C-alpha positions in Angstrom: 60.7 2.1 -33.8 57.2 2.0 -35.4 55.8 5.3 -36.5 52.2 6.2 -36.7 50.5 5.7 -40.0 50.0 9.5 -40.4 53.3 10.4 -38.7 55.8 12.9 -40.2 58.0 10.1 -41.4 57.4 6.9 -43.2 54.5 5.7 -45.2 51.2 3.9 -44.0 49.6 1.1 -45.8 46.3 2.2 -47.7 43.1 2.2 -45.7 41.5 -1.3 -45.7 37.9 -0.1 -44.6 35.5 2.7 -45.7 35.8 3.9 -42.1 39.7 4.2 -42.2 39.4 5.9 -45.5 36.9 8.6 -43.9 39.3 9.0 -41.0 42.4 9.2 -43.2 40.6 12.0 -45.2 39.9 13.8 -42.0 43.4 13.4 -40.8 44.6 15.0 -43.9 42.4 17.9 -43.8 43.6 18.4 -40.0 47.2 18.3 -41.1 46.6 20.7 -43.8 44.7 23.0 -41.5 47.5 22.8 -38.9 50.2 23.8 -41.4 48.1 26.8 -42.4 47.5 28.2 -39.0 50.9 27.0 -37.5 49.3 25.2 -34.6 47.2 22.1 -33.9 44.4 22.0 -31.7 44.1 18.8 -29.6 41.4 17.8 -27.3 42.1 17.9 -23.5 42.7 14.4 -22.0 40.0 13.5 -19.4 39.9 10.4 -17.5 37.1 8.1 -18.2 34.2 8.4 -15.7 34.1 5.5 -13.1 31.6 2.9 -13.6 28.4 2.8 -11.6 28.8 1.2 -8.2 26.7 -1.8 -7.6 26.5 -3.7 -4.3 29.1 -6.8 -4.2 26.6 -9.3 -2.6 25.2 -12.6 -3.3 21.6 -11.2 -4.5 23.1 -8.7 -6.9 25.6 -11.3 -8.4 22.5 -13.5 -8.8 20.5 -11.0 -10.4 23.2 -10.1 -13.0 24.2 -13.7 -13.7 20.5 -14.5 -14.2 20.0 -11.3 -16.5 23.1 -12.2 -18.6 22.8 -15.9 -19.1 19.2 -16.8 -18.7 17.1 -17.8 -21.8 14.8 -15.1 -23.3 11.4 -15.8 -24.0 10.2 -15.1 -27.5 9.1 -11.4 -27.8 10.2 -10.5 -24.2 12.3 -7.4 -23.6 15.0 -8.1 -21.0 18.0 -6.2 -19.7 20.8 -8.8 -20.3 24.0 -7.0 -19.6 26.1 -4.0 -20.7 27.0 -5.6 -24.2 23.4 -5.3 -25.3 23.5 -1.7 -25.0 26.4 -1.2 -27.2 26.2 -0.9 -31.1 28.3 -2.5 -33.7 30.1 0.7 -34.0 31.2 0.6 -30.3 32.2 -2.9 -30.8 34.5 -2.0 -33.7 36.2 0.5 -31.5 36.8 -2.0 -28.5 38.4 -4.4 -30.8 41.3 -2.1 -32.0 40.2 -0.4 -35.1 41.2 3.4 -35.0 38.2 5.8 -34.2 38.5 9.5 -34.8 38.2 11.9 -32.1 34.9 13.2 -33.4 33.4 9.7 -33.5 34.9 9.0 -29.8 32.9 12.1 -28.7 29.8 10.7 -30.4 30.3 7.4 -28.9 30.8 8.8 -25.3 27.7 10.8 -25.5 25.7 7.7 -26.5 27.3 5.6 -23.7 26.6 8.2 -21.1 23.0 8.0 -22.1 23.0 4.2 -21.9 24.9 4.4 -18.5 22.0 6.9 -17.1 19.6 4.3 -18.4 21.4 1.3 -16.9 21.4 3.4 -13.5 17.8 3.9 -13.8 17.2 0.2 -14.2 19.0 -0.5 -11.0 17.2 2.2 -9.3 13.9 0.4 -10.4 15.2 -2.9 -9.0 14.1 -2.6 -5.3 11.8 -0.2 -3.1 13.8 0.6 0.0 12.5 1.3 3.4 13.0 0.8 7.1 11.3 -2.6 7.3 12.6 -6.0 7.1 14.8 -7.4 4.5 13.5 -7.5 0.8 12.7 -10.8 -0.8 15.4 -12.2 -3.2 15.2 -10.5 -6.9 16.0 -12.7 -9.9 15.7 -11.5 -13.5 14.2 -8.2 -14.1 12.1 -8.0 -17.3 11.1 -4.8 -18.8 8.2 -5.3 -21.3 7.6 -2.1 -23.2 11.0 -0.5 -22.6 10.9 0.5 -26.3 9.3 3.6 -27.1 5.7 3.8 -28.0 4.3 1.6 -25.2 0.4 2.0 -24.9 -0.7 4.6 -22.4 -3.6 6.4 -21.4 -3.9 10.1 -21.8 -5.0 12.5 -18.8 -5.3 12.2 -15.0 -8.1 9.5 -15.1 -11.0 9.2 -13.0 -12.5 7.3 -10.1 -10.4 5.9 -7.1 -8.3 2.7 -6.5 -5.9 1.8 -3.8 -2.6 0.0 -4.6 -0.1 -1.4 -2.1 3.7 -1.0 -2.9 5.3 -3.8 -0.5 8.8 -3.8 1.0 11.2 -5.0 -1.8 8.9 -4.4 -4.6 10.9 -3.7 -7.8 9.8 -1.1 -10.3 8.6 -3.8 -12.4 6.4 -5.3 -9.7 5.1 -1.7 -9.1 4.1 -1.3 -12.8 2.4 -4.7 -12.8 0.4 -3.6 -9.7 -0.6 -0.5 -11.5 -1.6 -2.5 -14.5 -3.7 -4.9 -12.8 -5.5 -2.3 -10.9 -6.2 -0.4 -14.3 -4.5 2.6 -13.3 -1.9 2.4 -16.4 -2.3 1.0 -19.8 1.0 -1.1 -19.8 3.8 -1.8 -17.7 6.2 -0.3 -20.3 4.6 3.2 -20.1 5.3 3.3 -16.3 8.8 2.0 -16.7 9.5 4.7 -19.2 8.0 7.4 -16.9 9.9 6.1 -13.9 13.1 6.0 -16.0 12.7 9.8 -17.0 12.2 10.8 -13.5 14.8 11.7 -11.0 12.2 11.1 -7.9 11.4 7.6 -8.4 13.4 6.5 -5.5 11.3 8.6 -3.1 8.5 6.1 -3.6 8.0 4.2 -0.1 6.2 1.0 0.8 2.6 1.8 1.6 -0.9 2.4 0.1 -1.4 4.8 -2.6 -4.9 6.1 -3.6 -4.7 6.7 -7.5 -7.2 7.0 -10.4 -7.9 4.5 -13.0 -7.1 5.0 -16.7 -4.1 7.5 -15.9 -1.3 8.2 -18.1 2.0 6.8 -16.8 3.3 10.2 -15.9 0.3 11.4 -14.2 0.4 8.1 -12.1 4.1 8.6 -11.1 3.3 12.2 -10.2 0.3 11.2 -8.0 2.3 8.4 -6.1 5.0 11.1 -5.4 2.2 13.5 -3.9 2.4 12.9 -0.2 -1.3 13.3 0.0 -1.9 10.1 -1.8 0.4 8.2 0.3 -0.7 6.2 3.5 2.0 4.3 5.4 1.1 0.8 6.2 3.9 0.8 8.8 3.5 -0.7 12.2 5.8 1.1 14.8 7.2 -0.9 17.6 8.6 1.4 20.3 11.4 0.6 22.5 10.9 -1.1 25.8 7.7 -3.0 25.2 7.3 -6.5 26.7 6.7 -9.4 24.2 3.1 -9.5 25.2 2.5 -5.9 24.4 4.1 -6.4 21.1 1.7 -9.1 20.4 -1.3 -7.1 21.3 -0.1 -4.1 19.4 0.6 -6.3 16.2 -2.8 -8.0 16.7 -4.8 -4.8 16.8 -3.0 -3.4 13.6 -3.0 -6.7 11.6 -6.1 -8.6 12.8 -4.0 -11.6 13.6 -5.2 -13.2 16.8 -2.8 -12.8 19.9 -2.9 -16.5 20.4 -1.2 -17.0 16.9 1.8 -15.0 18.3 2.1 -16.9 21.2 2.1 -20.3 19.4 4.9 -19.4 17.1 7.9 -21.8 17.3 11.1 -20.0 18.5 12.9 -22.3 16.0 11.0 -21.1 13.0 11.7 -17.2 13.4 15.6 -17.3 13.5 16.1 -16.7 17.2 19.8 -16.7 18.2 20.9 -19.3 20.7 21.4 -16.8 23.4 17.7 -16.3 23.4 17.2 -19.9 24.8 13.8 -20.1 22.8 12.4 -16.8 24.5 11.4 -13.8 22.1 11.6 -11.4 25.1 14.2 -9.0 24.0 14.7 -10.1 20.4 11.7 -8.4 18.7 13.6 -5.4 17.5 11.9 -2.0 18.0 11.4 -0.3 14.5 8.7 0.5 12.1 7.7 -2.6 9.9 5.6 -2.7 6.7 3.8 -6.2 6.7 1.9 -7.5 3.7 -1.9 -7.7 4.2 -1.9 -11.4 4.6 1.4 -11.8 6.6 1.1 -14.3 9.4 2.2 -14.0 13.0 5.3 -16.1 12.1 6.2 -13.9 9.2 5.8 -10.9 11.4 7.9 -12.2 14.2 10.6 -13.4 11.9 10.8 -10.0 10.2 11.5 -8.4 13.8 14.1 -11.0 14.8 15.8 -10.5 11.3 15.9 -6.9 11.9 17.4 -7.6 15.5 20.1 -9.7 13.6 20.8 -6.8 11.3 21.1 -4.3 13.9 23.0 -6.1 16.6 25.4 -8.4 14.5 27.0 -5.0 13.4 28.2 -4.5 16.9 30.1 -7.9 16.8 29.1 -8.8 20.5 30.8 -12.2 21.5 28.3 -15.1 21.5 29.2 -15.9 25.1 28.3 -12.3 26.1 25.3 -11.8 24.2 22.7 -13.0 26.7 24.1 -10.8 29.3 24.4 -7.7 27.2 20.8 -8.2 26.0 19.5 -8.4 29.6 21.4 -5.4 30.8 20.3 -3.5 27.6 16.7 -4.2 28.6 17.3 -2.8 32.1 18.8 0.2 30.8 16.0 0.7 28.5 13.5 0.5 31.4 15.6 2.7 33.9 16.8 5.6 31.7 14.8 8.2 30.4 17.4 10.3 28.9 20.0 9.1 26.2 23.0 10.5 28.3 22.0 8.5 31.4 22.0 5.1 29.5 25.8 4.4 29.9 25.7 5.6 33.6 22.8 3.3 34.4 24.9 0.5 32.7 27.8 1.4 34.9 25.6 1.2 38.1 24.4 -2.3 36.9 28.1 -3.4 36.1 29.4 -2.1 39.6 26.6 -3.8 41.6 26.8 -7.2 40.0 30.7 -7.1 40.4 30.3 -6.5 44.2 27.6 -9.1 44.7 25.0 -6.5 45.5 21.2 -7.1 44.3 20.2 -4.6 41.7 17.1 -3.4 43.4 15.6 -2.1 40.1 11.7 -1.5 40.3 11.6 -2.3 36.6 12.3 -6.0 37.3 9.3 -6.1 39.7 7.1 -4.3 37.2 8.0 -7.0 34.7 7.2 -9.9 37.0 3.8 -8.2 38.3 3.0 -7.2 34.5 2.5 -3.7 35.9 2.7 -0.6 33.9 2.0 3.1 34.6 3.5 3.3 38.0 7.0 4.6 39.1 7.7 2.9 42.4 6.8 -0.7 44.0 5.1 -1.7 47.3 6.7 -3.6 50.1 4.4 -6.5 49.4 5.7 -6.7 45.7 9.4 -6.4 46.6 8.9 -9.1 49.1 7.5 -11.8 46.7 9.9 -14.4 45.7 10.6 -14.9 41.9 13.4 -15.0 39.4 12.8 -11.4 38.5 12.8 -10.0 42.1 16.1 -7.8 42.0 15.5 -6.9 45.6 15.8 -10.5 46.7 18.2 -12.1 44.1 21.7 -11.0 43.4 23.0 -11.0 39.6 21.0 -10.4 36.5 17.4 -11.4 35.7 17.1 -14.7 33.8 15.8 -12.9 30.6 15.6 -9.5 29.0 12.6 -7.7 30.5 11.8 -5.8 27.3 12.9 -5.2 23.8 15.7 -2.5 24.0 16.7 -0.2 21.2 20.1 0.1 19.8 21.0 3.0 22.0 20.4 0.8 25.0 22.3 -2.0 23.6 25.3 0.3 22.9 25.1 1.6 26.7 25.2 -1.8 27.7 28.3 -2.6 25.6 30.1 0.5 26.5 29.3 1.7 30.3 30.5 5.1 31.5 33.4 5.1 33.7 32.5 5.9 37.3 31.9 4.4 40.8 28.1 4.8 41.1 26.3 2.3 42.9 22.9 4.0 43.1 20.6 6.4 40.9 17.1 7.7 41.3 15.1 9.7 38.7 14.1 12.7 40.7 11.8 14.3 38.1 9.8 11.7 36.3 8.4 14.2 33.8 11.8 15.4 32.7 13.6 12.4 33.2 16.4 13.9 35.4 18.2 11.2 37.2 20.8 11.8 40.0 23.6 9.1 40.6 25.4 8.5 43.8 28.5 6.6 45.0 27.4 6.0 48.6 24.2 5.3 50.3 24.1 8.6 52.2 24.3 10.5 48.9 21.5 8.4 47.5 19.3 9.1 50.4 19.7 12.7 49.8 18.7 12.3 46.2 15.8 10.4 47.4 14.6 13.3 49.3 14.5 15.2 46.1 12.3 12.5 44.4 10.0 12.5 47.6 9.6 16.3 47.2 8.6 15.9 43.7 6.0 13.2 44.6 4.6 15.5 47.2 4.3 18.3 44.8 2.7 16.1 42.1 0.2 14.2 44.0 -1.0 10.9 42.6 1.9 10.6 40.2 4.0 8.3 42.2 
């Protein structure tokens, strides 16, 4: 059996390096101290902390591979992988030479600092948000990461606006600040961001700053809510595609005609859409660049639809019907709790071959908003969206449903209801019935509300 070099039996070969000589001297002193006191103090064993978790996706792997393997331009500071953060002493310890406990503790502290810095770099990688998917990220260059990067002093003067876009990295933000004359160097801002725990709170949008600010002052001002103005465009649930085009046009200045001309094939519509955007422009808040085209905007919305809906694992042969039903649920239910019940009424009536008789389909055909009911004349008009004359589902969704409505269509409540009526349009209170006589009683409640609120029905 082999015994340790400094063990109680046997003799160790003489030290081969100055490091080992120092360690041997320390061990000898420790042994003498132990014999004098009658006990030996040993550090408690602690498990090594787990490495930072990094998303295992193609873009992250591409980023790491490019950072480690890519060529480095002369004079350019780059993050090139964990080995660049380790000193020669660390390397000696990794390759099997003995390192004393004191040195191990010193190395652990040094590595902990480097791990924090690495985590900051990863944090600086991408600005998050509720908008569409960020653009792909390749190598991240961190010029001026060394201390002493040029920096202004003070809080600056004047006024300048910078825009942080969805997917901007920390380096991209630093470059925008430099270009606008806010900071003196990108390195100064990266250092300030690296020292701040709040950098992750920076959101896409416009920021009003001063020129010639210190990097710390610039970061502090960006974190001040009074300096921030969201550039987000919120698309609410239940809008028709035409209404979405109008809303986008007003906010972006892109003509409505440009949205109408966008090719379905160019924006990633699923096959179930059959070339029609209705129902597939997902309602959410989007941060579009100042020069975003109609195609880019619509593609972002369809991409968001894919992100949300594909997580539900809807079979492809069911997807079209689910989206149509979801749009009906979105139009007909005011309260979240009623969504699954409305979905069940739709299912029950379709299964029994009954016409749906939903006013929302008539409103869609007539492009009519702001009214609760329909007229006899409107209900008598022939057309594919007249659910009073036709059985089954409409040919397409009648609006852009939200995620809750889609989930309701996927998971209808259990029940035998065939009818429902919203008896209080202001509160959204809705009554459900299994039989027509029950429905007639519920309709009387609705008529009483209309009589009390003249002009609202």
